[in-house]
N, C-alpha and C positions, 0 to 999 in steps of 0.2 A: 534612812537619805532614801528619796524618790526613786521609785524605777525606771529609768528611761523605755520612753516608746519605740519597738522596733519600728525602725525604717519603712518597712513592709506596710506595715499598718497607719501609718501617717501616710505614705503614700496611695492605701487605699482610702484614705479618709478624706485625704483631700480631693480625689476622684470624686467620692460621693456626692462632696462642696460640688464643683464644678459640673457634674453633670442634674444637679437639684434642677426640679421643673422651675423654669423662668415665664412659662405661658402656657395659659389654660385657654381651648376656645368655648365660645358660651352663644347660644344662642337669643335674640330679642326678642321676650316671649308675648311682652307689653303692645295693646291693639297700636297704642298711639307711634310706637316704637321709641327709636332713639331720638329725644326731643328736647329744647333745650332747659325744661327743666330737671332732667333726668341728665343732659350733659354736663351741668352742675352739677349734681350730686355726684359725679364720676372726679368731677377735677376736686371738689372738695377733699374726697379722700386721696386722691393720687397726689396732692399736695403735702400730704402727709408719708410721702416717703423719700429718701432721701438719696436714690439715685432716678432716672426715670425711667418713666411710666409711658406707656405707649397703648393705643386700640390698634387694631390692624383690623383692614374689611378687603379683600382681592387685592393681598399685596401693597394699598396702600397705609403706610403706617404715620399715626398723629398722635403730639403728643396731649394727651388724656389729662394735663394739667391746664391745659387749653380751650373749654367751654366752646369757643368757637371755632376748632381744629376738629374735635368732636363731632360737633354738629354738620361740619363739612363731609363727611363720611357719607351723608346720608343712609341710616340703618332704619327701615321700615320692620315692623312685624315680623321676625322670621329671618332675620339675616342672621349670619354667623361672624363672630368679629373673635378675633385674640385679642387677649389682655399679656401685656409682655411688659415683665420690672426688664431692670438692666444689672440690680445686684441681690444676691440670696436673702442678702439683707431684710428687703422689699416684702417678703411673702408676706406678710399678713395683709398687707395693704394689696396684692393682686387677689386675695382670697375674699378681703370685701370686699373691692369693686366685682368679682365673679358672684357675689352671694347677694349683692347691689341687683346686677342685671341678671340673674335668676329667680328672683324676687317681682320681676316684673319695677323695679325701683318704686317699691310701696304703694303700685297704684294698681293690682289685679287681687 
C-alpha cells in the first residue's frame, strides 16, 4: 500500500513550485542589438511555450511571440531585458531564450 505524503511536505512542494523563478535578466551582448532577425529567433522559441512569454525593458512588457512587439522595445547592445514566462512548465523555453540572447543570437 502506498504511503500518503505528509500534508506539510505537500505544502512545501507546492510552495517550491509556486516560487520557481519565472523571470531571468539578461544583457543584449551583440553589436547590432535586438534587431529583426534576432527578434524572429526569440519569437520562434517563444511559440514553443504553452503559456505566455514576455520580454520586458524598463517596465514595458511585450509578447515575445510577436516579432514586431519585440523589435518595438528598441534594445541596442548593452540593454538589460527580462525574459518572463507565466507557467513553470515553460522553464525550458525561458532558458532557451536566455541562452539565445546570452550568445548574441549566434552573431558573436
